[in-house]
C-alpha positions as CSV (number, residue, x, y, z in Angstrom):
1,M,4.1,-13.3,-21.9
2,H,7.4,-15.5,-21.6
3,A,9.5,-12.4,-20.5
4,F,6.9,-11.4,-17.9
5,R,6.7,-14.8,-16.6
6,N,10.5,-15.2,-16.3
7,L,10.6,-11.8,-14.3
8,L,8.0,-12.9,-12.0
9,A,9.6,-16.2,-11.5
10,L,12.9,-14.6,-10.6
11,L,11.4,-12.1,-8.2
12,L,9.3,-15.0,-6.5
13,L,12.4,-17.1,-6.2
14,T,14.2,-14.0,-4.6
15,L,11.1,-13.6,-2.2
16,C,11.4,-17.3,-1.2
17,A,15.0,-16.8,-0.3
18,A,14.3,-13.7,1.8
19,L,11.5,-15.3,3.8
20,P,13.6,-17.6,5.7
21,L,16.1,-14.9,6.5
22,A,13.2,-12.8,7.9
23,A,11.8,-15.7,9.8
24,Q,15.0,-16.3,11.4
25,D,15.6,-12.8,12.4
26,E,12.2,-12.2,13.8
27,G,12.3,-15.7,15.6
28,E,15.4,-14.4,17.5
29,D,13.2,-11.8,19.4
30,L,9.5,-12.0,18.7
31,G,8.9,-9.2,21.1
32,S,11.2,-6.7,19.4
33,T,9.7,-3.6,17.9
34,E,8.9,-3.5,14.3
35,G,10.8,-1.0,12.1
36,A,9.6,0.9,8.9
37,L,6.1,1.1,10.3
38,F,5.3,3.6,7.6
39,L,4.9,0.7,5.3
40,L,1.5,0.0,7.1
41,L,0.0,3.4,6.4
42,P,-2.4,3.4,3.7
43,V,-1.7,4.9,0.3
44,G,-4.2,6.2,-2.0
45,A,-7.7,7.5,-1.7
46,K,-9.5,4.4,-3.0
47,A,-7.7,2.2,-0.4
48,V,-8.4,4.7,2.3
49,S,-12.2,4.8,1.5
50,L,-12.5,1.0,1.2
51,G,-11.0,0.7,4.6
52,R,-7.8,-1.0,3.3
53,A,-9.9,-3.9,1.9
54,M,-7.7,-3.9,-1.5
55,T,-6.3,-7.3,-1.6
56,P,-8.9,-8.8,-4.1
57,L,-9.5,-5.5,-5.9
58,D,-7.6,-4.1,-9.0
59,G,-6.6,-0.7,-10.3
60,P,-3.5,1.6,-10.4
61,E,-3.2,1.9,-6.5
62,S,-2.6,-2.0,-6.4
63,A,1.1,-1.1,-6.9
64,F,1.0,-0.1,-3.1
65,W,-1.3,-3.0,-2.2
66,N,-1.7,-6.2,-4.0
67,P,0.4,-6.1,-7.2
68,A,-1.8,-8.7,-8.9
69,G,-4.5,-6.0,-9.1
70,L,-2.4,-4.2,-11.8
71,V,-3.1,-6.9,-14.3
72,A,-6.6,-5.2,-15.0
73,V,-4.8,-1.9,-15.8
74,R,-5.4,-1.8,-19.5
75,E,-3.8,1.6,-20.4
76,S,-0.4,3.0,-19.5
77,Q,-0.8,5.9,-16.9
78,V,0.8,8.2,-14.3
79,V,-0.7,8.2,-11.0
80,L,-0.4,10.8,-8.3
81,L,-1.3,10.2,-4.6
82,R,-1.5,12.6,-1.9
83,G,-2.4,12.3,1.9
84,D,-1.8,13.4,5.3
85,P,-1.6,10.4,7.7
86,L,-1.0,11.2,11.3
87,A,2.7,10.1,11.1
88,G,3.3,13.0,8.4
89,T,2.7,14.1,4.9
90,S,2.7,11.4,2.2
91,T,3.2,12.0,-1.4
92,A,3.5,9.4,-4.1
93,F,3.4,8.6,-7.8
94,S,3.4,5.6,-9.9
95,V,4.3,5.2,-13.7
96,L,2.5,2.2,-15.2
97,W,3.1,0.4,-18.5
98,A,0.2,-1.8,-19.5
99,H,0.6,-4.4,-22.4
100,P,-2.9,-6.1,-23.0
101,G,-2.2,-9.8,-23.3
102,L,1.0,-9.7,-21.4
103,G,0.9,-7.8,-18.2
104,T,1.8,-4.6,-16.5
105,L,5.1,-3.1,-15.3
106,G,5.2,-0.2,-12.8
107,V,7.7,2.1,-11.1
108,S,6.5,3.8,-7.9
109,Y,7.8,6.1,-5.3
110,Q,6.6,7.5,-1.8
111,L,7.8,10.2,0.4
112,L,6.6,10.4,3.9
113,D,7.6,13.7,5.4
114,I,7.5,13.5,9.1
115,G,8.6,17.0,9.6
116,S,11.6,19.1,10.9
117,Q,12.5,20.3,14.3
118,A,14.5,23.4,15.1
119,I,17.9,23.1,16.8
120,T,18.5,26.0,19.3
121,D,21.3,26.8,21.7
122,I,20.7,27.5,25.5
123,D,19.6,31.0,24.6
124,G,17.1,30.0,22.0
125,N,19.0,30.9,19.0
126,E,18.3,28.7,16.1
127,L,21.4,26.8,15.0
128,G,20.0,24.5,12.4
129,S,17.2,21.9,11.9
130,L,16.7,18.3,11.9
131,S,14.3,16.7,9.2
132,V,13.0,13.2,9.2
133,R,11.7,11.4,6.0
134,D,10.9,7.8,4.9
135,H,11.4,6.9,1.2
136,L,9.8,3.9,-0.7
137,G,10.8,2.8,-4.1
138,V,8.7,-0.1,-5.7
139,V,9.3,-2.0,-9.1
140,S,6.0,-4.0,-9.8
141,A,5.3,-6.9,-12.4
142,A,2.1,-8.4,-12.8
143,A,0.7,-10.9,-15.3
144,Q,-2.4,-13.2,-16.1
145,L,-0.9,-16.7,-15.8
146,L,-4.3,-18.5,-16.3
147,E,-7.7,-17.3,-17.5
148,S,-8.8,-16.7,-13.9
149,V,-5.5,-16.4,-12.0
150,R,-3.5,-13.2,-11.5
151,L,0.0,-13.0,-10.0
152,G,2.0,-9.8,-9.1
153,V,5.2,-9.2,-7.3
154,N,7.0,-5.9,-5.9
155,L,10.6,-5.3,-5.2
156,K,10.9,-2.4,-2.8
157,I,13.8,-0.3,-1.5
158,V,13.1,1.2,1.9
159,Q,15.0,4.1,3.4
160,F,14.9,6.1,6.7
161,R,16.8,9.5,6.5
162,R,17.4,12.0,9.4
163,S,19.2,14.9,7.9
164,C,20.6,18.0,9.5
165,R,20.8,21.6,8.2
166,G,23.1,24.0,9.9
167,I,24.7,23.0,13.3
168,C,23.2,19.7,14.7
169,P,24.5,17.4,17.6
170,D,24.9,14.8,14.9
171,A,25.3,14.7,11.2
172,G,22.2,12.6,10.6
173,T,21.4,9.0,10.1
174,T,20.5,6.9,6.9
175,A,19.1,3.5,7.0
176,T,18.2,1.4,3.8
177,T,16.7,-2.1,3.3
178,Y,14.9,-4.1,0.8
179,A,11.6,-5.9,0.9
180,F,9.3,-8.0,-1.3
181,D,5.5,-8.4,-1.9
182,A,3.8,-11.4,-3.7
183,G,0.1,-11.1,-4.4
184,L,-2.4,-13.6,-5.8
185,Q,-5.9,-13.0,-7.3
186,I,-8.3,-15.9,-8.2
187,L,-11.4,-15.0,-10.1
188,P,-13.7,-18.0,-10.2
189,S,-16.5,-16.1,-11.8
190,E,-17.4,-12.5,-12.9
191,R,-18.9,-11.9,-9.4
192,L,-16.4,-13.4,-7.0
193,R,-12.9,-12.5,-6.6
194,I,-10.4,-13.9,-4.0
195,G,-7.0,-12.3,-3.0
196,A,-4.0,-13.4,-1.1
197,M,-0.9,-11.4,-0.3
198,L,2.4,-11.5,1.5
199,A,3.7,-8.0,2.2
200,H,6.8,-6.4,3.4
201,V,9.0,-9.6,3.7
202,G,12.8,-8.8,4.0
203,P,15.8,-8.6,6.3
204,R,15.8,-6.5,9.5
205,Y,15.8,-2.8,9.5
206,Q,19.0,-1.3,11.0
207,V,18.9,2.4,11.6
208,L,21.6,2.5,14.4
209,N,23.6,-0.8,14.6
210,A,23.0,-4.5,14.1
211,D,22.0,-5.1,17.7
212,Q,19.2,-2.6,17.4
213,A,17.9,-3.8,14.0
214,D,14.2,-4.2,13.9
215,P,12.3,-6.7,11.8
216,L,10.2,-5.2,9.0
217,P,6.2,-5.4,9.6
218,A,5.7,-8.4,7.4
219,R,2.0,-9.2,6.9
220,A,-0.1,-12.0,5.5
221,R,-3.7,-11.0,3.9
222,L,-6.6,-13.0,2.7
223,A,-9.7,-11.4,1.3
224,V,-12.7,-11.9,-0.9
225,A,-14.9,-9.7,-2.9
226,Y,-18.5,-10.1,-4.2
227,N,-20.4,-8.0,-6.5
228,L,-23.7,-8.1,-4.9
229,I,-25.5,-5.7,-7.4
230,S,-25.1,-8.6,-10.0
231,L,-27.6,-10.6,-8.1
232,L,-30.3,-7.8,-8.8
233,T,-29.5,-6.9,-12.4
234,D,-27.4,-7.8,-15.5
235,D,-26.6,-4.3,-16.4
236,E,-22.9,-4.1,-16.8
237,E,-22.6,-0.5,-16.0
238,L,-23.8,-0.9,-12.5
239,G,-21.8,-2.7,-9.8
240,G,-21.7,-3.0,-6.1
241,W,-18.8,-4.8,-4.6
242,L,-18.4,-5.9,-1.1
243,S,-14.9,-6.8,0.2
244,V,-13.9,-8.5,3.3
245,E,-10.3,-8.8,4.5
246,V,-8.4,-10.3,7.2
247,Q,-4.7,-9.4,8.1
248,D,-2.2,-10.7,10.6
249,R,1.6,-10.6,11.2
250,L,3.4,-13.1,9.0
251,L,5.8,-14.5,11.3
252,N,4.4,-13.6,14.7
253,P,0.5,-14.0,14.2
254,G,-2.1,-13.4,16.7
255,S,-3.0,-9.8,16.0
256,L,-5.9,-10.1,13.4
257,S,-7.2,-7.1,11.8
258,L,-10.5,-6.8,9.9
259,Y,-11.0,-4.5,6.9
260,L,-14.5,-4.0,5.1
261,G,-15.1,-2.1,2.1
262,T,-18.0,-1.3,-0.3
263,E,-18.0,0.2,-3.7
264,L,-21.0,1.2,-5.8
265,T,-20.3,1.8,-9.5
266,A,-22.4,3.5,-12.2
267,G,-20.8,3.6,-15.8
268,V,-17.9,2.1,-17.6
269,A,-15.7,4.3,-19.7
270,E,-17.2,7.5,-17.8
271,A,-18.2,6.4,-14.5
272,I,-18.9,7.5,-10.9
273,F,-17.8,5.4,-7.6
274,L,-19.3,5.8,-4.2
275,R,-17.1,4.2,-1.5
276,A,-17.3,3.4,2.2
277,G,-15.2,1.3,4.4
278,Y,-14.5,0.2,8.0
279,V,-11.3,-0.7,9.9
280,L,-11.6,-3.0,13.0
281,G,-8.7,-4.3,15.2
282,D,-5.8,-2.6,13.5
283,L,-2.9,-1.9,15.5
284,D,-1.6,0.7,13.2
285,Q,-4.8,2.7,12.4
286,E,-7.7,4.1,14.4
287,D,-10.8,1.9,14.2
288,G,-13.7,3.5,12.4
289,A,-15.4,4.4,9.1
290,R,-13.9,5.9,6.0
291,V,-15.9,7.3,3.0
292,G,-14.9,8.5,-0.5
293,L,-15.9,9.3,-4.0
294,G,-14.5,8.5,-7.6
295,F,-14.8,9.8,-11.0
296,R,-13.8,8.7,-14.4
297,Y,-13.8,10.9,-17.4
298,E,-12.1,10.5,-20.7
299,R,-8.4,10.0,-19.8
300,F,-8.7,11.1,-16.2
301,D,-9.5,9.5,-13.0
302,L,-10.0,11.3,-9.6
303,S,-10.5,9.8,-6.1
304,I,-11.1,11.7,-2.9
305,A,-11.4,9.9,0.5
306,K,-11.8,10.9,4.2
307,S,-11.2,9.0,7.4
308,L,-14.1,9.5,10.0
309,A,-12.1,7.8,12.7
310,V,-10.9,10.2,15.5
311,S,-7.3,9.8,16.6
312,T,-6.8,9.3,20.4
313,L,-3.6,11.2,20.1
314,T,-4.7,14.4,18.4
315,G,-8.4,14.2,18.9
316,E,-8.9,15.0,15.2
317,T,-9.6,13.2,11.9
318,E,-7.1,12.9,9.2
319,P,-7.2,15.4,6.3
320,V,-8.6,14.4,2.9
321,H,-6.7,11.8,0.9
322,V,-6.5,12.2,-3.2
323,T,-5.6,10.2,-6.1
324,F,-5.3,11.6,-9.6
325,S,-4.2,9.5,-12.7
326,I,-3.9,10.3,-16.5
327,R,-4.0,7.6,-19.0
328,F,-1.8,7.8,-22.0
């Protein structure tokens, strides 16, 4: 426990050191465009189906949301996450090491493949191709500090890469920066959970040069979740959680987003989950409903989600998101 607490304290001190730097950078130009916006895209089927209302909730997907939720991961596991947001194709995985009574450590990676574009000459002959990809690496640590208090932190490496194959006008571009997350969950009772989160805090994201560097999309989140089914029955195999979450820019507030999520659960060791959510006022997503299913059987978990919101750009909805995990 002391080792986990020391690690969490070190990462939190680093986060506190990075926050004034981020504030200074963004304060210089509050109207600048944010960089690394792919950090705001939802990762994981559970998160999508719950309308991103994940801050007070737990589970393996918490590595990409509120790392404090990793405390509830009692068994080590490998998690695979696949989705196709409108920005491209997202593939991610997490490896989580759980130590009951101590906490959870995790290593995660996400690749967002935005696509490739053919480079041709004036006669239409293909000379090469230009591909654009975003990479995210995450190291997570979470621990139960008090009986009803969970704390988690993420250290993240963020990279944008534009690569050339063949003959291209330029040799490509690579930009790398780091960011931190700090999350807190308070459990006053078995029915109520409160979550708070600082996400994507770090220095500016420099793709071309220092003058054109953009601030990271730092966000503050506050949420509550309540088990409504517990008001009707004491059966521990039944659950019905309602989550309500608000999000705003951390250093330039005034653009509130509202996320709503519901999850009906039947079973414990082997269980089925029915999920639905709604996104309202999000600058980075289309407003609208989301739905999903989840299954737990022996060492396996499977979640499937679908956004019902129609994009104003494509006139279509996003494809299905899938999360699959194996406990070991």
